[in-house]
Backbone bond lengths (Angstrom), bond angles and torsions (degrees), N, CA, C in turn:
res aa  C-N    CA-C-N  psi(-1)  N-CA   C-N-CA  omega(-1)  CA-C   N-CA-C  phi
1 M - - - 1.443 - - 1.529 108.16 -
2 S 1.309 117.33 131.76 1.454 123.22 -178.97 1.529 109.23 -111.37
3 N 1.301 116.11 158.59 1.449 122.33 176.03 1.528 108.25 -123.85
4 I 1.310 117.57 105.79 1.466 123.80 -179.03 1.509 108.11 -117.55
5 F 1.299 118.67 128.07 1.449 123.53 175.64 1.533 110.99 55.65
6 G 1.341 117.48 31.89 1.453 121.16 -179.71 1.522 114.04 75.86
7 T 1.325 117.20 7.20 1.459 121.01 -179.96 1.525 109.35 -110.99
8 K 1.318 116.78 128.01 1.474 118.88 177.79 1.523 108.75 -74.38
9 I 1.307 114.74 136.42 1.462 122.16 -177.40 1.535 106.67 -128.09
10 T 1.313 116.42 127.98 1.462 118.66 177.27 1.536 111.99 -111.72
11 T 1.314 117.27 -31.61 1.467 119.00 -177.81 1.496 113.65 -118.90
12 I 1.298 117.23 5.80 1.471 121.46 -177.73 1.511 109.64 -101.20
13 N 1.326 115.93 130.16 1.453 122.79 -177.20 1.534 109.14 -75.45
14 A 1.331 115.03 111.36 1.485 119.72 -177.83 1.524 112.80 -62.81
15 R 1.320 117.01 -35.47 1.467 120.04 178.92 1.525 110.27 -66.11
16 L 1.339 116.74 -39.45 1.462 120.02 178.06 1.531 110.38 -65.57
17 V 1.326 115.72 -39.99 1.476 121.63 177.27 1.526 107.89 -54.30
18 A 1.311 117.12 -50.91 1.489 121.22 -179.05 1.520 111.08 -65.51
19 N 1.319 117.33 -46.36 1.488 120.03 -177.81 1.538 112.42 -62.03
20 Q 1.345 115.90 -35.83 1.465 119.60 -175.94 1.538 111.50 -88.80
21 G 1.326 116.95 -7.25 1.470 119.85 -179.14 1.518 113.24 69.92
22 V 1.349 115.50 31.01 1.466 120.49 -179.81 1.522 108.40 -75.98
23 D 1.352 116.94 132.18 1.444 120.43 -178.99 1.527 112.08 -89.82
24 S 1.317 117.00 173.28 1.472 121.24 -174.12 1.510 112.73 -63.23
25 D 1.340 118.66 -35.42 1.468 119.44 177.81 1.551 110.17 -66.16
26 E 1.331 115.64 -37.87 1.441 119.03 179.19 1.534 111.03 -68.48
27 V 1.325 116.08 -37.47 1.483 119.74 176.96 1.538 110.43 -59.67
28 I 1.306 116.54 -41.06 1.469 120.74 179.02 1.518 109.89 -65.15
29 K 1.347 116.60 -43.87 1.483 120.49 178.45 1.530 109.92 -63.03
30 I 1.323 117.93 -42.11 1.477 119.76 178.37 1.500 111.09 -62.01
31 D 1.323 117.37 -45.12 1.452 122.00 177.91 1.531 111.08 -58.18
32 N 1.331 115.96 -47.98 1.475 120.08 -179.86 1.521 112.30 -63.60
33 L 1.327 116.71 -40.70 1.460 119.04 178.45 1.524 111.38 -63.48
34 H 1.326 116.97 -37.98 1.467 118.61 177.75 1.520 109.90 -64.81
35 K 1.299 119.14 -37.24 1.453 122.01 178.17 1.539 110.91 -63.93
36 V 1.324 116.38 -44.69 1.464 120.17 178.50 1.516 109.79 -65.61
37 R 1.317 117.32 -43.42 1.474 121.99 178.72 1.519 110.84 -57.85
38 N 1.333 116.88 -43.73 1.459 120.81 178.68 1.529 111.90 -63.84
39 C 1.321 116.20 -34.11 1.496 118.88 175.46 1.533 111.14 -63.51
40 Y 1.327 115.54 -43.27 1.462 119.58 177.76 1.526 111.66 -64.32
41 L 1.332 117.32 -39.19 1.443 120.15 176.61 1.529 110.89 -61.21
42 T 1.310 116.76 -40.31 1.461 120.51 178.46 1.521 110.29 -65.16
43 L 1.316 117.12 -41.66 1.460 119.61 176.24 1.545 111.33 -59.61
44 M 1.318 116.28 -39.10 1.452 120.83 179.04 1.534 110.04 -63.82
45 E 1.335 115.21 -42.11 1.453 119.00 -179.49 1.532 112.27 -63.04
46 N 1.328 115.91 -24.25 1.459 121.30 -173.51 1.525 114.12 -101.24
47 T 1.307 116.83 11.98 1.485 119.04 176.84 1.511 110.78 -136.94
48 D 1.286 115.44 152.64 1.460 122.06 173.31 1.514 110.93 -116.24
49 D 1.312 117.95 2.32 1.452 123.04 -179.54 1.547 109.31 -72.02
50 A 1.322 116.40 115.57 1.473 121.49 -174.97 1.525 111.70 -61.20
51 S 1.300 118.92 -39.26 1.471 119.67 -179.44 1.534 110.76 -67.67
52 E 1.329 117.58 -36.38 1.447 120.90 176.95 1.546 110.59 -70.12
53 L 1.316 117.39 -38.43 1.450 121.17 177.00 1.531 110.89 -61.82
54 K 1.333 116.03 -43.19 1.464 120.72 178.82 1.556 110.84 -64.42
55 R 1.311 115.21 -42.60 1.494 120.36 179.58 1.538 110.33 -62.22
56 L 1.308 116.22 -46.70 1.461 120.43 -179.90 1.535 111.35 -65.69
57 S 1.336 116.38 -36.60 1.460 121.37 176.70 1.536 110.79 -61.37
58 L 1.327 116.92 -41.21 1.449 120.05 179.00 1.529 111.26 -65.54
59 L 1.332 116.71 -37.81 1.485 120.49 177.47 1.534 109.56 -64.42
60 I 1.336 116.32 -42.33 1.470 119.57 179.59 1.526 110.66 -65.66
61 T 1.305 116.69 -36.58 1.486 120.12 175.83 1.512 111.03 -59.96
62 Q 1.342 116.49 -42.30 1.464 119.20 179.43 1.505 111.56 -65.81
63 I 1.354 117.04 -38.06 1.457 120.68 176.43 1.522 110.38 -64.44
64 D 1.338 117.54 -41.95 1.461 120.78 179.12 1.528 111.44 -61.40
65 F 1.340 116.99 -36.66 1.463 119.27 175.56 1.533 110.36 -65.85
66 Q 1.301 117.41 -41.31 1.459 121.41 178.56 1.537 110.62 -63.89
67 L 1.320 116.33 -39.32 1.456 119.95 179.50 1.536 110.82 -66.22
68 Q 1.312 116.03 -41.76 1.467 118.59 177.70 1.548 110.78 -60.65
69 K 1.302 116.05 -41.58 1.469 119.50 179.19 1.525 110.55 -64.78
70 L 1.328 117.39 -46.39 1.473 120.66 -179.25 1.513 111.78 -62.57
71 W 1.330 115.92 -35.14 1.482 120.92 178.75 1.526 112.49 -79.91
72 R 1.338 116.50 -3.74 1.444 122.87 -178.50 1.519 113.44 64.05
73 F 1.318 113.63 34.03 1.466 120.63 171.45 1.511 108.91 -95.67
74 K 1.302 115.90 164.20 1.465 121.01 172.62 1.521 107.98 -60.62
75 V 1.331 115.85 131.78 1.481 120.54 177.87 1.528 106.54 -80.64
76 D 1.328 115.31 105.36 1.462 120.89 -169.33 1.524 110.29 -153.81
77 S 1.312 117.37 119.68 1.453 121.57 -177.68 1.534 113.48 -68.70
78 T 1.327 117.59 -14.66 1.477 117.95 178.84 1.519 111.28 -68.08
79 Y 1.335 117.11 -12.69 1.461 121.28 176.94 1.545 112.43 -102.06
80 H 1.323 116.53 13.79 1.451 120.37 174.52 1.533 108.94 -92.79
81 R 1.291 117.31 130.42 1.482 122.08 -178.50 1.531 110.27 -88.17
82 F 1.329 116.62 66.50 1.447 122.71 -175.19 1.516 113.49 -57.91
83 W 1.317 117.23 -30.68 1.472 122.03 -176.18 1.522 112.20 -72.52
84 D 1.343 118.70 -10.92 1.437 122.59 178.72 1.542 112.71 -89.02
85 L 1.318 116.75 -2.22 1.481 119.19 -179.21 1.534 108.98 -68.63
86 P 1.339 116.69 146.95 1.477 119.67 176.21 1.520 110.54 -58.06
87 K 1.283 116.38 139.35 1.463 126.27 178.00 1.538 114.70 75.52
88 C 1.342 117.21 -2.46 1.449 119.90 176.44 1.515 109.38 -68.88
89 Q 1.320 116.14 132.38 1.459 121.97 -179.50 1.525 111.60 -112.32
90 C 1.320 116.89 16.71 1.469 120.63 176.41 1.505 109.69 -75.79
91 P 1.332 116.91 150.28 1.482 121.00 -177.53 1.523 113.26 -57.32
92 K 1.298 116.90 120.19 1.464 122.28 -177.16 1.540 111.49 -71.40
93 S 1.319 117.65 -54.24 1.460 119.41 -174.07 1.525 111.75 -69.54
94 D 1.308 118.32 -36.77 1.463 120.63 177.65 1.531 110.78 -61.52
95 N 1.341 115.83 -45.02 1.441 120.04 -179.75 1.525 111.47 -70.09
96 Q 1.317 117.33 -34.91 1.473 119.72 175.08 1.538 110.89 -62.16
97 D 1.325 113.79 -41.99 1.487 118.63 -179.34 1.527 112.83 -63.56
98 T 1.335 118.19 -29.79 1.449 120.68 -177.86 1.542 111.52 -106.45
99 Y 1.310 116.26 14.19 1.488 121.36 -178.98 1.531 109.92 -54.62
100 G 1.332 114.07 131.08 1.453 120.92 178.15 1.535 115.22 87.03
101 T 1.325 117.71 -7.01 1.474 119.97 -177.37 1.502 112.55 -91.89
102 G 1.336 118.30 -18.13 1.450 122.31 -176.19 1.506 112.45 94.13
103 H 1.337 117.25 -10.80 1.454 120.05 177.64 1.505 108.13 -84.31
104 R 1.340 116.73 132.83 1.463 121.27 -179.24 1.535 109.77 -125.98
105 Y 1.304 114.37 139.59 1.465 121.22 172.07 1.513 106.81 -102.15
106 I 1.313 115.03 116.97 1.468 122.03 -177.01 1.520 109.48 -114.23
107 N 1.294 116.52 128.63 1.453 121.67 172.91 1.524 106.61 -83.18
108 P 1.337 117.35 121.54 1.466 119.95 -178.70 1.545 112.92 -61.53
109 N 1.325 117.57 -19.08 1.461 121.94 177.66 1.515 113.36 -93.24
110 C 1.310 118.05 1.49 1.460 120.40 178.86 1.511 109.53 -64.69
111 P 1.356 118.88 129.11 1.438 120.88 179.95 1.539 114.67 -67.62
112 I 1.322 115.66 -15.56 1.479 119.98 -179.61 1.524 111.26 -100.66
113 H 1.297 117.06 -47.23 1.488 121.38 -170.70 1.499 114.71 -108.01
114 G 1.324 117.30 -14.41 1.477 121.46 -175.49 1.505 112.72 -79.72
């Protein structure tokens, strides 16, 4: 656990905070967004309803865009690890291999992406 700008951080990389020039208000926003994102992931784990999974996935995508912006990274969905979402049945290793390229392997039977 680190303490940056008087804010306790458990999952935020302090070196990245410094390298990206992220300020204390942004660190708090990043921390809060991760908490909300984890709540949505838990909701996904607890449902099998495809429409709810898709809805939650879209909310997580919006959070991922916000996180990229707060971290001062390029806002780009090709860097979202969509295949790691609960209940996703898209090929993990294929998508990992093409991470960041924009190419996606989608399982047509995936309840979220198919």
